[in-house]
C-alpha positions as CSV (number, residue, x, y, z in Angstrom):
1,M,-102.9,-86.2,51.6
2,A,-105.0,-83.1,51.0
3,I,-105.4,-80.6,48.2
4,I,-105.1,-76.8,48.9
5,K,-104.8,-73.7,46.8
6,D,-102.0,-71.2,47.3
7,K,-102.4,-67.5,47.2
8,N,-102.1,-67.5,43.4
9,G,-104.9,-70.0,43.1
10,Q,-102.7,-72.9,42.1
11,T,-103.7,-76.3,43.4
12,N,-101.0,-78.2,45.3
13,S,-101.1,-81.5,47.2
14,I,-99.8,-81.5,50.8
15,N,-98.9,-84.4,53.0
16,Q,-99.1,-84.9,56.8
17,V,-102.4,-83.1,57.1
18,R,-102.9,-81.2,60.4
19,Y,-106.7,-80.6,60.4
20,G,-110.0,-82.1,59.2
21,C,-112.3,-80.8,56.5
22,A,-115.3,-78.6,57.1
23,I,-117.6,-81.5,58.0
24,G,-115.1,-82.2,60.8
25,A,-117.2,-79.6,62.6
26,L,-119.4,-82.5,63.6
27,Y,-117.1,-82.6,66.6
28,S,-117.9,-79.0,67.5
29,V,-121.5,-80.3,67.7
30,A,-120.5,-83.4,69.7
31,A,-118.6,-81.1,72.1
32,I,-121.9,-79.5,73.1
33,P,-123.6,-81.6,75.9
34,G,-127.0,-82.6,74.6
35,A,-126.3,-81.9,70.9
36,M,-126.3,-84.6,68.2
37,P,-124.7,-84.3,64.7
38,I,-126.3,-85.8,61.6
39,T,-124.0,-86.0,58.6
40,H,-125.2,-85.8,55.1
41,C,-122.1,-87.3,53.4
42,G,-120.4,-90.5,52.2
43,P,-119.7,-93.5,54.4
44,G,-116.0,-92.7,54.9
45,C,-116.3,-89.0,55.8
46,G,-117.5,-89.2,59.4
47,D,-115.2,-92.2,60.1
48,K,-112.1,-90.3,58.8
49,Q,-112.9,-87.3,60.9
50,F,-113.2,-89.5,64.0
51,T,-110.0,-91.4,63.5
52,S,-108.0,-88.3,62.8
53,I,-109.5,-85.5,65.0
54,A,-110.9,-87.5,67.9
55,F,-108.8,-90.7,68.0
56,Y,-105.2,-90.4,66.8
57,N,-105.1,-87.0,68.5
58,G,-104.8,-87.7,72.2
59,F,-107.2,-90.7,71.9
60,Q,-110.0,-88.4,73.2
61,G,-112.9,-90.7,72.1
62,G,-116.2,-89.8,70.5
63,G,-118.3,-89.6,73.6
64,Y,-122.1,-89.6,73.6
65,S,-122.6,-88.3,70.0
66,G,-119.3,-88.7,68.2
67,G,-117.4,-91.7,66.9
68,A,-119.6,-94.5,65.6
69,V,-122.7,-92.9,67.3
70,A,-123.3,-90.0,65.0
71,P,-126.0,-90.8,62.4
72,S,-124.9,-90.6,58.8
73,L,-126.6,-90.7,55.4
74,N,-123.8,-92.9,54.1
75,A,-124.4,-91.5,50.6
76,G,-123.6,-93.8,47.7
77,E,-123.9,-94.0,43.9
78,N,-127.7,-93.7,44.1
79,E,-127.6,-90.4,46.0
80,V,-124.9,-89.0,43.7
81,V,-127.1,-89.7,40.6
82,F,-130.6,-89.1,42.0
83,G,-129.9,-86.9,45.0
84,G,-130.2,-87.7,48.7
85,E,-133.1,-85.6,50.0
86,N,-135.5,-88.4,50.5
87,K,-132.9,-90.5,52.3
88,L,-132.0,-87.6,54.5
89,R,-135.6,-87.1,55.4
90,G,-135.8,-90.7,56.4
91,L,-132.6,-90.5,58.4
92,I,-133.8,-87.5,60.4
93,K,-137.0,-89.3,61.2
94,S,-135.2,-92.4,62.4
95,T,-132.7,-90.3,64.4
96,L,-135.5,-88.5,66.2
97,K,-137.0,-91.8,67.2
98,I,-133.8,-93.5,68.3
99,M,-131.4,-90.8,69.5
100,D,-132.0,-88.7,72.6
101,A,-130.7,-85.2,72.2
102,D,-131.7,-81.6,73.0
103,L,-130.5,-80.3,69.6
104,F,-129.9,-82.0,66.3
105,V,-127.4,-80.5,63.7
106,V,-127.4,-81.7,60.1
107,L,-124.0,-81.1,58.4
108,N,-124.1,-81.2,54.6
109,G,-121.0,-82.6,53.0
110,C,-119.4,-82.5,49.6
111,I,-121.7,-84.9,47.9
112,G,-124.9,-83.2,49.1
113,E,-123.6,-79.7,48.1
114,L,-122.2,-80.8,44.7
115,V,-125.4,-82.6,43.6
116,G,-127.5,-79.7,44.9
117,D,-129.5,-81.4,47.7
118,D,-131.7,-78.8,49.3
119,V,-130.9,-79.7,52.9
120,G,-132.3,-76.5,54.2
121,S,-135.7,-77.3,52.8
122,V,-135.7,-80.9,54.3
123,V,-134.6,-79.6,57.7
124,G,-137.2,-76.8,57.4
125,E,-140.0,-79.4,57.4
126,F,-139.0,-80.5,60.8
127,Q,-138.3,-77.0,62.1
128,K,-141.9,-76.1,61.2
129,D,-143.0,-78.8,63.7
130,D,-140.9,-77.1,66.4
131,I,-138.3,-79.8,66.4
132,P,-134.9,-78.5,67.7
133,I,-132.9,-79.1,64.5
134,V,-130.6,-76.9,62.4
135,Y,-128.4,-77.4,59.3
136,A,-125.1,-76.1,58.1
137,E,-123.5,-76.3,54.6
138,T,-120.1,-77.8,55.5
139,G,-118.8,-79.3,52.2
140,G,-115.1,-80.0,52.4
141,F,-114.3,-77.5,49.7
142,K,-115.5,-74.7,52.0
143,G,-112.3,-75.1,54.0
144,N,-111.0,-77.0,57.0
145,N,-112.8,-77.8,60.3
146,Y,-111.9,-74.4,61.7
147,I,-114.0,-72.8,59.0
148,G,-116.6,-75.5,59.5
149,H,-116.7,-74.7,63.2
150,E,-117.7,-71.1,62.6
151,L,-120.3,-72.2,60.0
152,V,-121.9,-74.6,62.5
153,V,-121.9,-72.1,65.4
154,K,-123.5,-69.4,63.3
155,A,-126.1,-71.9,62.1
156,I,-127.0,-72.8,65.6
157,I,-127.3,-69.2,66.6
158,D,-129.3,-68.1,63.6
159,Q,-131.7,-71.1,63.4
160,Y,-132.1,-72.1,67.1
161,V,-130.7,-69.7,69.7
162,D,-132.4,-66.7,68.0
163,K,-135.8,-68.1,69.0
164,F,-134.9,-67.4,72.6
165,A,-133.6,-63.9,72.1
166,E,-136.8,-62.0,72.7
167,D,-135.5,-60.6,76.0
168,K,-133.1,-57.9,74.9
169,D,-131.8,-57.1,78.4
170,K,-128.1,-58.0,78.9
171,E,-127.0,-59.7,82.1
172,K,-124.1,-57.8,83.7
173,G,-121.1,-60.1,84.2
174,L,-122.2,-62.8,81.8
175,V,-119.7,-63.6,79.1
176,N,-119.7,-66.0,76.1
177,V,-116.3,-67.5,75.6
178,W,-115.0,-68.4,72.0
179,S,-111.6,-70.0,72.2
180,L,-110.0,-73.3,71.3
181,L,-111.5,-75.6,68.7
182,P,-113.0,-78.7,70.4
183,F,-111.3,-82.0,69.6
184,Q,-108.9,-80.4,67.1
185,D,-107.0,-78.8,70.0
186,T,-105.8,-81.9,71.8
187,F,-106.2,-80.4,75.3
188,W,-109.4,-78.4,74.7
189,R,-111.4,-80.1,77.4
190,G,-109.1,-79.4,80.3
191,D,-108.2,-76.0,78.9
192,L,-111.8,-74.8,78.7
193,V,-112.4,-76.0,82.2
194,E,-109.4,-73.9,83.4
195,I,-110.6,-70.8,81.5
196,K,-114.0,-71.1,83.1
197,R,-112.5,-71.6,86.6
198,I,-110.3,-68.5,86.2
199,L,-113.2,-66.3,84.9
200,E,-115.6,-67.5,87.5
201,G,-112.9,-67.0,90.1
202,V,-112.7,-63.3,89.4
203,G,-116.5,-62.8,89.6
204,L,-117.9,-63.4,86.1
205,K,-120.6,-65.8,85.0
206,V,-119.4,-67.9,82.1
207,N,-121.0,-69.5,79.1
208,I,-118.1,-71.8,78.1
209,L,-120.4,-73.5,75.6
210,F,-118.4,-76.7,74.9
211,G,-117.2,-79.6,77.0
212,S,-117.9,-80.8,80.5
213,G,-118.0,-77.3,82.0
214,S,-120.8,-76.3,79.7
215,G,-124.5,-76.3,80.6
216,G,-125.2,-77.7,77.2
217,V,-128.0,-76.6,74.9
218,E,-129.7,-74.7,77.7
219,E,-126.5,-72.6,78.1
220,W,-126.5,-71.8,74.4
221,K,-130.0,-70.3,74.7
222,T,-128.6,-67.6,77.0
223,I,-126.0,-66.5,74.5
224,P,-128.0,-63.4,73.5
225,K,-128.2,-62.3,77.2
226,A,-124.4,-62.1,77.7
227,Q,-122.9,-58.7,78.5
228,F,-120.1,-59.4,76.0
229,N,-118.3,-62.0,74.0
230,L,-114.7,-63.0,74.7
231,V,-112.6,-64.2,71.8
232,L,-109.6,-65.9,73.3
233,S,-107.5,-66.9,70.3
234,P,-105.5,-65.3,67.5
235,W,-108.4,-65.5,65.1
236,L,-110.9,-68.4,65.6
237,G,-114.2,-67.0,66.9
238,L,-113.7,-63.4,65.6
239,D,-116.3,-63.9,62.9
240,I,-118.7,-65.3,65.4
241,A,-118.2,-62.3,67.7
242,K,-118.7,-59.9,64.9
243,H,-121.9,-61.8,63.9
244,L,-123.2,-61.5,67.4
245,K,-122.3,-57.8,67.5
246,K,-124.6,-57.2,64.5
247,K,-127.3,-59.6,65.7
248,Y,-127.6,-58.7,69.4
249,D,-125.5,-55.5,69.7
250,Q,-123.0,-57.4,72.0
251,E,-119.6,-55.9,72.4
252,F,-116.6,-58.2,72.2
253,L,-113.1,-58.4,73.6
254,H,-110.4,-60.0,71.5
255,I,-107.4,-61.3,73.4
256,P,-105.1,-63.2,70.9
257,V,-102.8,-64.8,73.5
258,V,-104.2,-67.8,75.3
259,P,-102.6,-67.4,78.7
260,I,-100.0,-69.9,80.0
261,G,-98.3,-69.2,83.3
262,A,-98.7,-66.5,85.9
263,K,-97.6,-63.5,83.9
264,E,-99.9,-64.0,81.0
265,T,-102.8,-65.3,83.1
266,T,-102.7,-62.3,85.4
267,R,-102.5,-59.9,82.5
268,F,-105.5,-61.7,80.9
269,I,-107.6,-61.5,84.1
270,R,-107.0,-57.7,84.5
271,E,-107.8,-57.0,80.9
272,V,-111.1,-58.9,81.0
273,V,-112.1,-57.4,84.4
274,E,-111.4,-53.9,83.1
275,F,-113.4,-54.5,79.9
276,A,-116.3,-56.0,81.9
277,G,-116.4,-53.0,84.2
278,I,-116.8,-55.1,87.4
279,D,-115.2,-54.4,90.7
280,N,-111.6,-55.8,90.7
281,T,-111.4,-56.6,94.4
282,K,-112.3,-60.2,93.9
283,A,-110.1,-60.5,90.9
284,E,-107.0,-59.2,92.8
285,E,-107.7,-61.6,95.7
286,F,-107.9,-64.4,93.2
287,I,-104.7,-63.4,91.5
288,K,-102.9,-63.2,94.8
289,K,-104.0,-66.7,95.8
290,E,-103.2,-68.3,92.5
291,E,-99.8,-66.6,92.1
292,K,-98.8,-67.6,95.6
293,E,-99.5,-71.2,94.9
294,Y,-98.0,-71.0,91.4
295,Y,-94.7,-69.5,92.6
296,Y,-94.5,-71.9,95.5
297,Y,-94.2,-74.7,93.1
298,L,-91.9,-72.7,90.8
299,E,-89.6,-71.9,93.7
300,H,-89.0,-75.6,94.3
301,F,-88.7,-76.4,90.6
302,A,-86.0,-73.7,90.4
303,D,-83.5,-76.1,92.2
304,F,-83.8,-78.6,89.4
305,Y,-83.8,-75.9,86.7
306,A,-80.6,-74.3,88.0
307,E,-78.7,-77.3,89.0
308,Y,-79.5,-80.1,86.6
309,W,-76.1,-81.4,85.5
310,W,-77.0,-83.1,82.2
311,G,-78.0,-79.9,80.6
312,L,-81.4,-78.8,79.4
313,P,-82.6,-77.5,76.0
314,A,-82.0,-73.8,75.4
315,K,-83.6,-73.3,71.9
316,Y,-87.0,-74.5,70.8
317,A,-89.4,-74.7,67.9
318,V,-93.2,-74.7,67.9
319,V,-95.2,-76.4,65.2
320,G,-99.0,-76.2,65.4
321,D,-102.1,-74.1,65.3
322,S,-101.9,-70.4,65.9
323,A,-103.5,-70.4,69.3
324,Y,-101.1,-72.8,71.0
325,N,-98.2,-71.6,68.9
326,L,-98.4,-68.0,70.1
327,A,-99.3,-69.0,73.7
328,L,-96.3,-71.4,74.0
329,N,-94.0,-68.8,72.6
330,K,-95.0,-66.2,75.2
331,F,-94.6,-68.7,78.0
332,L,-91.3,-70.2,76.9
333,V,-89.6,-66.9,76.4
334,N,-91.0,-64.9,79.4
335,Q,-91.3,-67.7,82.0
336,L,-88.4,-70.0,81.1
337,G,-86.0,-67.7,79.2
338,L,-85.7,-70.1,76.3
339,I,-84.6,-68.9,72.9
340,P,-87.0,-69.1,69.9
341,G,-85.6,-71.1,67.0
342,R,-88.4,-71.8,64.5
343,Q,-92.1,-71.0,64.7
344,I,-94.5,-72.6,62.2
345,I,-98.3,-72.2,62.2
346,T,-100.2,-75.0,60.5
347,D,-103.9,-74.2,60.8
348,N,-104.2,-72.5,57.3
349,T,-104.9,-69.2,59.1
350,P,-107.0,-67.0,56.8
351,E,-104.8,-64.5,55.0
352,K,-106.6,-61.5,56.6
353,Y,-105.3,-62.4,60.0
354,R,-101.8,-63.4,59.3
355,A,-100.1,-60.0,59.5
356,S,-101.6,-59.2,62.9
357,I,-100.6,-62.6,64.2
358,A,-97.0,-62.3,62.9
359,K,-96.8,-58.9,64.6
360,E,-97.3,-60.6,68.0
361,Y,-94.1,-62.5,67.5
362,E,-92.2,-59.3,67.1
363,T,-92.9,-58.4,70.8
364,L,-92.7,-61.8,72.6
365,S,-90.7,-59.9,75.3
366,D,-89.1,-56.5,75.7
367,D,-85.9,-57.8,74.1
368,V,-87.0,-60.9,72.3
369,S,-88.6,-61.1,68.9
370,T,-88.9,-63.8,66.2
371,T,-90.6,-64.5,62.9
372,V,-93.3,-67.1,62.1
373,D,-93.9,-69.2,59.0
374,F,-97.4,-70.2,57.9
375,V,-97.0,-73.7,56.5
376,E,-99.3,-76.7,56.1
377,D,-97.2,-79.2,54.2
378,G,-95.4,-81.7,56.4
379,Y,-92.5,-82.0,54.0
380,I,-91.8,-78.2,54.1
381,V,-92.3,-78.1,57.9
382,N,-89.7,-80.7,58.5
383,K,-87.3,-79.2,55.9
384,L,-87.5,-75.9,57.8
385,L,-86.8,-77.6,61.1
386,K,-83.7,-79.3,59.7
387,E,-82.4,-76.0,58.3
388,T,-82.7,-74.2,61.6
389,D,-79.6,-73.5,63.7
390,F,-80.5,-74.7,67.2
391,G,-77.0,-74.3,68.5
392,H,-74.8,-76.9,70.2
393,K,-77.6,-78.2,72.6
394,P,-80.4,-80.6,71.5
395,P,-83.5,-78.5,70.7
396,I,-86.9,-79.1,72.1
397,I,-89.7,-79.2,69.5
398,F,-93.3,-78.6,70.5
399,G,-95.2,-80.1,67.7
400,T,-97.1,-83.2,66.6
401,T,-96.5,-86.8,65.8
402,W,-95.4,-85.8,62.3
403,E,-92.3,-84.1,63.8
404,R,-91.0,-87.1,65.8
405,D,-88.6,-88.4,63.2
406,T,-87.1,-85.0,62.6
407,A,-86.7,-84.5,66.3
408,K,-84.7,-87.7,66.5
409,E,-82.6,-86.7,63.5
410,L,-81.8,-83.4,65.3
411,K,-81.1,-85.4,68.5
412,G,-83.7,-83.2,70.1
413,H,-86.8,-83.7,72.3
414,I,-90.4,-83.8,71.2
415,V,-93.4,-82.6,73.2
416,E,-96.7,-83.3,71.3
417,V,-99.0,-80.3,71.7
418,G,-101.3,-80.5,68.7
419,F,-103.0,-82.5,66.0
420,P,-102.1,-85.3,65.4
421,A,-100.9,-86.4,68.9
422,S,-100.8,-90.2,68.7
423,Y,-98.2,-90.6,71.4
424,E,-100.3,-88.9,74.0
425,V,-103.4,-90.1,75.9
426,V,-105.3,-87.0,77.0
427,I,-108.3,-87.2,79.3
428,S,-108.6,-83.8,81.1
429,R,-105.1,-82.4,81.0
430,S,-104.6,-78.7,80.6
431,Y,-101.6,-76.7,79.7
432,I,-103.0,-73.2,80.1
433,G,-103.7,-70.8,83.0
434,Y,-101.9,-71.1,86.3
435,R,-102.4,-74.8,86.9
436,G,-102.0,-75.9,83.3
437,A,-98.6,-74.2,83.1
438,L,-97.3,-76.4,86.0
439,S,-98.5,-79.5,84.1
440,L,-96.7,-78.3,81.0
441,L,-93.4,-77.8,82.9
442,E,-93.6,-81.3,84.2
443,K,-94.2,-82.6,80.7
444,I,-91.3,-80.6,79.2
445,Y,-88.6,-81.5,81.6
446,T,-89.7,-85.1,82.2
447,T,-89.4,-85.5,78.4
448,A,-85.9,-83.8,78.4
449,I,-84.4,-85.8,81.2
450,S,-86.0,-89.1,80.0
451,A,-84.4,-88.7,76.6
452,S,-81.0,-88.1,78.3
453,A,-81.2,-91.4,80.2
């Protein structure tokens, strides 16, 4: 259960929560190789973020600095009454002795912010000694972990990366990528690897910043040298790119549709290459090679798609964050010819971005449009799904664990594509790009025919 405010400022409870709170951005830190989060919060806060974001969401695990590893103040009654600055100071000292990391990030939670702990002052004592440490104010009332992510990224840039920005020269062809939210997006690890593979394949040098493809903290130091920033999502990362524009005079390219399949991926590549102003010869060779392989597999898949006697889903619904929701809709309509039924975005998209995102659904294809609902409450989500006319065939629902019972009630199929995904074990799977789309096709139609057996 979580508490939110509607646009009229009224407080309402919601169930079946689909994101963490702002301090959940500790997993944005954990996703940076060599970075260590330190949480200034109560004993349950970090554990709840782990079990929801990183465990019952593809069972991703905490890795080197997440899960039970991340140091925490474990604030109690004493810190609520007398403040936790001294205890935080001791925690940081102990962490520096015990934990091996290239960068430490202190995340201030609800208790610290409410009682007025001056976390910046405490962290500043260590910063004066040239210790690589920063802090971010990420109390849960600031918003969810999407908002927390942007707060943490800006904190790292302003308090740490900026020290290495003396060289104002930009490196032609170097791009910073701001895209899917680590851990929250169930398939982020494989997806970011695929994004980097594609961009490097066309001749760019890539700061992917998070995950196994990242050079870690050393890579973050080169952020100011990038020729431009690429925001590959409907809205997440835009504030970061605008911040970097003001700070380092870096241009940015915003592409709202995360590409799935050949059509969108080829379009994505050409738009990026044109913006970067690099020679497109390598890019066109890469496209030719990737499309040849992609359509080879699709040609053989077509026999199944055209001839399968038991019948396949014709209409679908997508329930999830804005990035995957929009990406899936573009793919399902243009690549598979499926009919959109109900689209529900659940990431509490900031109001200022909703109109532009909704407009994308009006032009899914030349002759296909649909509408989108922005809903967070699980009761309302499932009510909308049950009210949707999916025709005489069982629908396929791209959603989360929360939609499983509704899918059964509708005699439909469920493919879990977002938080929480507690019936998926995800290690390095990707659903985007050329290669990820093939994995997605396998998942969709294995699910469909298995349910028919």
